[in-house]
N, C-alpha and C positions, 0 to 999 in steps of 0.2 A: 700816601696822604698823611699829612700831619693833622691829627684829629683836633688838638687844642688850637692850633693856628686857624683851622677851618672854622671852628665854632666862634672864636673871638672875632674874626674878620667879618662874619656874617651877622653879628649882633647889631641890633638897631641902636639908635642914639638913646632911646628910652631904656633899653636893656642895659646899656653901658652905665647910664645914670643910676639905675636901680642897683646894679652890681656894686658900684662905688659906695652906695649907702649900706648895702648888705654887708660888705666886708669890713666896714668901719664899726659894726656892732661889736661889742666886747667879746662875744663868743666866737667871732670870726676875724679877730684882729690879725692883720697880715704883717709880715716883715716887710722891710723896704724892698727886698728882692722880688717878693710875690707881686707887689703892685707894679714894680718897674717892668717885670717880665710881661705882665698883662698889657701894658702900654706899648712895649716893643712889638708884641704880636699884633696889636691893634694897628700899628703904623706899618709894619713890614710883612705881616702875614707869613706865608710859607717861605718867603725869601730870607727870613731871619737866619743869620749865621749862628747856629746854636753852639757849635764847638768854640767859636771865638768868645761868646758870652760865658760859657762854662769855664773856660780857662781863665778869663778875666775875674770871675767871681770866686772860683774854688781852686784855681791852680791846675796844673797839667796832670798831676798824679791821679787824683780821684775826681776830677772835674765833672766828667760826664755822668758818673753815678749820682753825684749830689744834684746835678742839674735835672736828671730824670725824676728824682724824688720831688724836686720843686715843681716840675711840670705836672706830675700826677696829683700833687696837692692842689695846685691851681685849677686843674681840670675838674676835680671833685667839687670845689667851691663854686666854680662858674656854672656847672650843671645844677647845683643845688639852688643857686640864685635864680636861674631861669625857671626852674620848677616852681619855686615859691612865688615868683612874679606872675606866672601864667596859670597856676592851678585852679583859679576861679573862673577862667575864661572859656573853658571847654568842659562839656559834660563828662567826657571820658576821663579827663584828668581829675575832675571832682570825685568821680567814683573810685578811681585808683587811690587818690589821697584818703578817701574814706576807708578803703581797705587797709591802708597803712595804720590808720587810727585803730581799726578793729584788731589788727594783728598785734599791735602793742598791748592792748587790754587782754587779748587772748593769751599772749605770752606771759602776762602777769597773773594769769588764772582768774581774772576779774570777769567771769563768764556772763554775769548779768549785764554789765556795761557793753561787753563785746556783742551780745545778742541784740541789744538795743541798736547799735550801729549797723549790724547786718540787716536787721528788719527795715531800717530807714533806707539803706542802700538798695535793698530789693525793690522797695516802692519807687524809688527814683529811676532805677534801671528799667523797670517795667514801663513807667511813664515815658521815658526817653527812647524806648525801644532799643536799648543797648543789650541785645540778646547775648552776645559773646561774653560780656562782663557779667550779665545776669547768671550765666552758667557758672562762672567762677564764684559768684556770691552764693549761689545755691549749693555748690560743692562745699563751701566753707560752713554753710548751715548744717549740712549733713555731718561734717566733722565735729562741729560744736555740739550737735545733738547727743553725741556719745558722752560728753562731759556735763552738759546742761540739759536735763531731761524734760524741760517744759514743752519742747517742740517734738512732734511726732515725725520721725524720719520718713515714714511712708508718704505723708502729705508733701514733704519737700521733694521726694523722689518723683512723685507724680507731676509736680510743678516743673521739675527739671526736664522730664520727658516731654511735656507740653512745649516748653521753651525750645527744646531741640528741634521739634517739628516746625516751629515758626522760623527758626534760624536756618534751617536746611536750604530753602530756596535762595535766601539772601547770601549765604556762604557760597552757593553755586554761582550766583551772579558775580560775587567778588572775584572768584577764580577766573571767570570768563572775562570780566572787565580788565583784570590784570594782563591777560593775554592780548586783549584788544588794544590797550594803551601801549603795550610793547610793540605790537605790529605797526601801529600808527607812528610811534617814535622812530622805528627803524626805517619805515618806508616814507616818512614825512608826508603821509596821506596820499602818496603817488603810486604806491605799489598795488598789486592785485591782492584783494583780500583773501584770507584763509576761508574758503567757502564752507568747509565742514564746521569750523568754529561758529560762523555766523548762522548757519542753518540750525545748529544745536541751540544757540542762544534764542533764536526766534521760537523754536519749539518749546523751550523752557518757559519763556514768557507767556506763550499761548496757554500753557498748562496752568500757570500760577497767577497771572495778573488779574483774573476776574474772580478769584476766590475772595469772599467777603473780608476775611481777616487781612489778606495782603493788599486788597484794594483800599482798605482804610489805614494802611500802615504807611506813615510818612517816610520811614527809613527805606522801605521797599520801593516806594514810588520815586524817591530821589535816585536810587540806583537804577530803577527801571528807565527813568529819563536819561541818565548818563549812558546806559547801554544802547538804547534805541537811537539816540542822537548820534552816537559814535558810528553806528552802522550806516545811518542815512548820510552822514558826512563822508564816510569811506566810499559809499556808492554814488556820491554826488547827487542824491535824490533830494533836491532842495524844495520841491513841491510838497512832498510828504513831511519834510522837516519843518516847513512853515506852519502847516496845520498842527503837527505834533507839539511844537513849542508853544503855540498859542493855546491849545487845549490844556497843556500842562500848567501854564500860568493861570488859566481860569480855574482849574481844579484846585490848585494850591491856595488861590485867593478865596474860593468858596469854602474850603475847609479851614481857612485861617492858619495855614501852615507856614506862611512867610513870617518869620520872627527874627530876632537878632541872631540866634544860633544858626538859622538857616538863611541868613542874608545873602550868602554867596551863591546859593543855588538859584535864588531869585534873579540875581544879576546875570548868571550864566544862561538861564532860560531866555531872558530878554535879549541877550547878546546873540544867541542862536536865531531868535525870531527876527531881529533886525537884519542880520546877514542873509537869512533865507529869503526874506522879502526882496532884498536887493538883487540876489541871484535870479529871482523870478521876474525881475523887471518892474517890480511894484515900488517905484522910487518914492512917491509921495507917502505911501503907507510905511515904508521903511524909515523915513524921516520922523513920522509920528511915533513909531515904535522906539526910535532913538531918544525922543523926548521922554517917553515912558521909562526907558533905561536910566536917563539922567535923574528923573524923579526918585527912582529906586536908590540910586547912588547917594542921594542927599539924606537918606534915612540913617538913623543910629549914629548921629554926629559924623556922618560921611566917613565911617570907619574903613570902607573899602574903595573910597573914591580914587585914591592914587593908583590902585591896581587896575581899575576898570575905566579910568579916564581915557586911555588910549583907544579902547573899543568904541567909546562914544564919539571921539574925534574921527576915528576911522569911518564910522557910519556916516557922519556928515560929509566927509571928503569923497568917499566912493560914490555917494548919491549925487552930490553937487557936481562932481567931475563929469557926470553923464548929462544932467539936466541943466546945469548952469556952471560951466567951467570957470568963468570969470569970478563967480562967487567962491568957488572952491579955492582958487589962487589967492583971493583976498583974505579968506579965512586962514589959509596956511601962512601967509605973510604976517598976519596978526599973531598967530600962534608962535611963530619963529622968535618974536621979541618978548614973549612971556618968560619970566624967570623960572616958573615951575617946569616949563618945557626945556629950557636951556640947562637946568640943573640935572635932568634925567637924560642920559645919553641916548637911551632907546627911543624916547619920545622925539628928541631932536633929530635923530637919524630918520625917523618916520616922516617928519615935516620936510626935511631937505630932499629926501627921495621923491616924495610926492610932488614937490615943487619942480624938481628936475623933469619928472614925467609930464606934468601938465604944461610946462613951458615948451617942452619938446612937441607935444601935440598941437600947441598953439603956434608952432614954427618959430618961436622966439628962442633960437638956438644959443644965442649968447648968454641969456639968463639961465638957460638949462644947464649949459656946461659950467657956468660959474658955480651953481649949486653942487654939481658933481665934484668939482675940484675942492670946494669948501668942505664937502663931506669926506672925500677920500684922503684928505690931508689931516683930518682930525685923528688924534692918537686913539680915541675911543672906538673909531670905526675900524681900526686895524685889528681890534679884538672881535669884530662882528663875524658872523658865519661866512666862511670863505666863498660859498656859493653866491651869497648876496653881493659880496665884493666883486665877484666875477661878472654877475649880471649888470652891475653898475658900470663896470669897465666896458662891457659890450655896448651899453647905451652911449657911453662916451664916444666910441668909434662910429656908431650910427650917426651921431651929430657931426663928427668930423668929416664923415662922408658927405653929408649935406653941405658942409662948408668947403668941400673940395680940398681938405688938408691932407693930401695923399701921402706926403712924406712922413707926417706925424703918425698916420695910420700904420704904415709899414713898421715904423720904429716901435710904437706902442703894442702892435700885434705880437712882435717877438717877445717883448717884456711880459705881456699877459700870458702867453703860452708857457713861458718859463715859470712864472709866479704861481700859476694855478694848475700845474701839471697833474697833481694828484686828484683834482676835482673832475678831470675829464673822464674818469673811470665810471662815474655814475650816469644814469639815463639823462638827467638834467644837464650834467656837465658836458656830455657829448653833444647835446643840442647847442649849448653855448659855443662849443668849439666849431661846430658846423657854421654857426652865424659868423664867427670870426673869419672863417675861410671864405664865406660869401663876401663879406665886407672887404677883405683883402683882395679878392678877385676883382671886385667892382672898382677898386681904387687904382688899379694898374692902368697905364696909358692906353694899352691895347687890350680890349676884352678878348678873352678866350673864345674860340669858336663854339664851345659847348656851354657857354654861360647860361643860356636859357634852360638847357637840360639840367644843369646843376641846381638852378633855383627851383625848377619844377619838381625835381627829386626831393629837395629839402621840404617842400610843401607836402608832397604825397607820402613821404616816409616818416612822418611825425609819429612818434611812439604813442600808442593809444592809452598807455597807462598815465600819461601826463595830463593833468587837468588843464582846462582852457586858459586859466589865469596863472599858469606856471611862470610866464615871462613877465618882466616889468613892462615891456612893450609887446604888442601882438606881432610876433615875428612873421607869422603866415601872412597877415595883412600887408606888412612891410614888403615881404617878398613879392606878393602880387602887384604891389605898386611899382616895384622895380621893373617887373615885366612890362607893365603898361608904359612907364616913362621911357624905356630904352628900346622901344620897337624900331 
């Protein structure tokens, strides 16, 4: 990984603008090469031919050494620019910045000023429940006490011991959460959970969640929500998740814990609530909860609207696709023409996929396949998850079977089997391969004698680790329909 290229290509437009202003200050005046290299990485990323640039700028003899010095200098200033731009946006960064100020004055032996900043940092860290940073601040106070004797080290040590007790259950939660998130990432929410891990987490929460100090700790309750919601998602227990998310929202509102710094947890809670209501068949309530999510998104100058907009649209589409499919299609067609949707490839993919699915269910196969072709030929979709591309290819063949395009099916089937060979090793991939086999079998002029048995085995042999909504289209329902139609 090219660290500098990675950082520069991921910078937002606002960060690039700030960087340009930052480097034009006299203290950070750049040479022409520094600025030019920044823009080359911005345009080409990790694809930049560094050797070619190095030889062009410095010659062949010592080109790469000079180039690497230039890269290191640019990397240092880019990181400095990002820190300066964002250090007031996050409490942890503010505290770390304050520690840098303290360290400067401590190094200058200006102990009175250093003590002032440490005391101020201690109060902020306590208020924001930044227990790990508070431990660092208190350790610096103990060190300072040796040089600046107005503070009693015994009192500071007692504070540090008390803080460690508060931090212990939160640190334990952090460790468990890290494992949970890793498990979910690896299994894509479809694997069997690590039972021991979840049992231990549940026991930990039972021991700690009702202690007064932790019950009134926003930091702990945020992590508590994250942990429990992940367990309920992993176990597909949407009934408990619905109640848990609703109660968490009510608790945070009652304690006035939803503020700008914790805006994202509010949106996350509302998103879980919306989706759990849908999973439980409470479509009208889910739509009302979606509007509550939208209201939350509009707060703080819509600072996280772009990130959560897709969850709001998804809530509308999944509910209307059940209670009013025509309205769902109408909404998607409208979204398809919006510039904000077109500008973000992930959003545009979401719209086209859902249109293809809804038109398929409506038996409008022509429009369905038009949207599949429109999506599959987009360069951005070629970078999408291969499994998603495979599922869309299977949907295409399902439509072609309905249209009796048997020759196209046989040709595309061979293509798909070659293109997605590596995907067939996973549980979901094997299911897609089985579907391809069934479609290929049903598209032949003469059905095999065992065609009914093959379809029945497909239905009965479904891997229990796969969630019900693992497929774009319900394959089991499709298979049962094939049995009925071909009696």
